[in-house]
C-alpha positions in Angstrom: -22.4 -56.3 -8.3 -19.8 -53.7 -9.4 -20.7 -50.3 -10.9 -19.5 -50.3 -14.6 -18.9 -46.5 -14.4 -15.8 -47.0 -12.3 -14.4 -49.4 -14.8 -14.1 -46.5 -17.2 -11.0 -44.3 -17.0 -11.1 -41.1 -14.9 -10.7 -37.8 -16.8 -9.7 -34.4 -15.4 -11.7 -31.4 -16.9 -10.2 -28.0 -17.6 -12.3 -25.1 -18.8 -11.4 -21.6 -20.2 -14.0 -19.0 -19.7 -14.9 -16.1 -22.0 -12.8 -13.6 -20.0 -10.1 -16.0 -18.9 -6.7 -16.4 -20.4 -6.0 -19.9 -19.0 -7.7 -23.2 -18.4 -8.9 -23.9 -14.9 -9.4 -27.4 -13.4 -13.1 -27.7 -12.7 -13.5 -31.3 -11.8 -13.3 -35.0 -12.8 -15.5 -37.5 -14.5 -15.5 -41.1 -15.7 -16.1 -41.9 -19.4 -15.6 -44.8 -21.7 -13.5 -42.8 -24.3 -12.1 -39.4 -25.1 -15.1 -38.2 -27.2 -17.6 -39.3 -24.5 -15.5 -37.5 -21.9 -15.6 -34.3 -23.9 -19.3 -34.4 -24.4 -20.0 -35.2 -20.8 -17.7 -32.4 -19.6 -19.5 -30.0 -21.9 -22.8 -31.1 -20.4 -21.7 -31.2 -16.7 -19.2 -28.3 -16.4 -20.4 -25.6 -18.8 -23.7 -23.8 -18.6 -25.1 -21.1 -20.8 -22.1 -21.3 -23.2 -19.8 -19.8 -20.5 -16.9 -22.0 -21.5 -14.9 -21.1 -24.6 -12.6 -24.1 -24.6 -12.7 -27.5 -22.8 -9.8 -29.9 -22.2 -10.3 -33.4 -21.0 -7.2 -35.4 -19.9 -7.0 -38.9 -18.6 -5.9 -38.7 -15.0 -3.1 -41.2 -15.5 -1.5 -38.7 -17.9 -1.4 -35.8 -15.5 1.9 -35.2 -13.8 2.2 -32.7 -11.0 5.2 -31.1 -9.2 5.4 -31.3 -5.5 5.9 -28.1 -3.5 9.2 -28.0 -1.5 8.7 -28.1 2.2 9.5 -24.9 4.0 11.2 -24.7 7.3 10.4 -21.9 9.7 13.6 -20.0 8.9 12.9 -20.1 5.1 9.4 -18.8 5.5 9.1 -15.2 4.3 7.1 -14.1 7.4 9.8 -15.5 9.7 12.4 -13.0 8.5 10.1 -10.0 8.1 10.1 -7.4 10.9 6.6 -6.3 11.8 7.4 -3.9 14.6 6.0 -5.7 17.7 6.2 -9.3 18.3 2.8 -11.0 18.5 3.8 -13.3 21.3 4.0 -10.5 23.9 0.8 -8.8 24.9 0.7 -5.0 24.5 0.9 -3.1 27.8 -1.4 -0.2 28.4 -0.8 2.5 30.9 -3.5 3.1 33.3 -3.9 6.5 35.0 -5.1 6.4 38.6 
């Protein structure tokens, strides 16, 4: 027996808080249609009226960019001088 919930499309939920200027991804849910997804998102992801605005978007409609892979030489920390290299231990003078 299959679970009918997973036959429903997957939605991504974004919420903007009272003090926030942008929407933040807060989770995902399955729903039969857009209106049901919005109502479910309101019930699941906002409490005590802390969300000012809610967006629900079908996951198939979300397109994301991929981050370029960095090589060691292109990493900012590889070109920055920090004074002492971390690979060599510091030497202490001992007085006898």
